[in-house]
N, C-alpha and C positions, 0 to 999 in steps of 0.2 A: 322400160319393162320392170326395172327393182321395185318402184314403189307400187307399180300395178300387182305384180306377182304379191308382194306382202298385203296389199289391200286386199287381193281375193282370198289369199289363206286366212285373213282374220275374219271376212265376210261368211267364209264358209264355215268355221269353225261356231261363229255365231248363229248362223241360220239353221246348223245341224241341232242345235239346242231350241231353238224357235219352231222346227219341223216336230220334234217330240211334244212339245207343249200345246201346238196345236192339234197334234194327233190326240193327245188327252183332253182335248175340248168334247171330241165324240166317243169316244172310248178310254176306259180306265189305262193307266200306264201298268206295265207290268213291273215289277221292282228292278230288274236288271234295265228298262227304259228309263225308270226314274234317276238310276245310277247314271246313264248315260248323258242324261241332261246335267247332271251335277258335273259329269266329267268334262263336257264340253263348257260350261261357264266358267271351269277351273283353267282349261285350255285357252279360253279367250282372256281371261284373267291376268294370266301367265305371259301373254303375248309380247308385251314390251321386255321382257327378261329372256327372251333369245338371243343367246350370245353372238356378236357379229360375225364370228368365225363360222357359226354355224347357218345363218343368213348368207354370208358368201357362198359356203358352199351351195346351197339350194339354189341361189341367184345364177351360179356358174353351170349348173345343172341342166336349169331352164333353158339358158342361152344354148347350151348344147344340145338339149332334147325338147324343144318348144313344146312337142305334140304329146309328151308325156309327163308333164306336170298336171294338167286337168284330169287325166285318165288314172295317175298314180293317185292324186290327192281323193277322188271318189272313192276308189278301193279303200283308201284307208279310213276315211269318215265312215264308211259303210262297215267296216272292219270293228269298229270301235264297240264293245262289249265286255263280257266278264273273263273273256280269253285274252283280249287287248285294251287294257284301260290306261291309256298315257295319262302322267300326273301333271306333265307340264307341257307346254306347248313346245319346249324345247326337245323334249322326249317325242311329240308327235313329229317336229321336224326332222329329228334323227331317222325314225322310221321311214319318213317320207323320202328323204334323200334315198336310203338304202333301197325303196321301192323304186324310185326312177332309176338308179343304177343297175338293179337286178333285171329290170323290163329291157333296158338299153341292151345289156349284155345277153339276154336271152330271147331275142325277136330277131336272130338272123333269118334272113332269105334262105332256104334250102337250096335254090337254084343259082342264085348269084352271089350271096355270103353279104349283102348289104342289110342295114339295121331295116327293120320292116317299120313303118310309120304307124302310128296310134289315130285311129279317125273316128270320130263318135258319127256314126251313121243313123243312129235314133237317139233323142234324148236318154242318157244314161246307157246306153249300148254301144260297146267299142267293138273294133276290128282293126285286125293289122293287115297292113298291106304295103308290099314290095312297090316303090315308086318308079324304081329301074327296070324291073322285067313285069310288072303286073300280077306276081303271085299273091293271092288272098291268104288269108287265116286257113280256110278249109283245106287249101291245098298244102299250106305248110304245116298243119297241125299243130298250131298255135292258139292256145287257149286265150279268149279276150274276156274280160269281165264288163 
């Protein structure tokens, strides 16, 4: 899982830049979108410089909460903008770790107290469900991104 997780992270950074470039083939990118491309390239370029301790923290969270990695990664990738513009992959991973921890702590089932699991029910559409008592996001009042 370790090399697979890190490979997925690197791939997501690269393809986020490519997504904007492909969009630019059909419509002119805004100034902010152009900055997003540069940000994703910078993140990919600095990927090998992520400190080992930060990688270990991420991998520990992925082992503990495997369902939250992809969901949290997508949330952060979509959040890159002028309001959130990490300058290094290490900074991005720090935020990713914080996002996983936040979601894990704030998705407790109101009925039984267990952590609700993030489930991608459609591509890019997530919901949280309790695997123990089958309470869904609507019942629990949990916002899914």
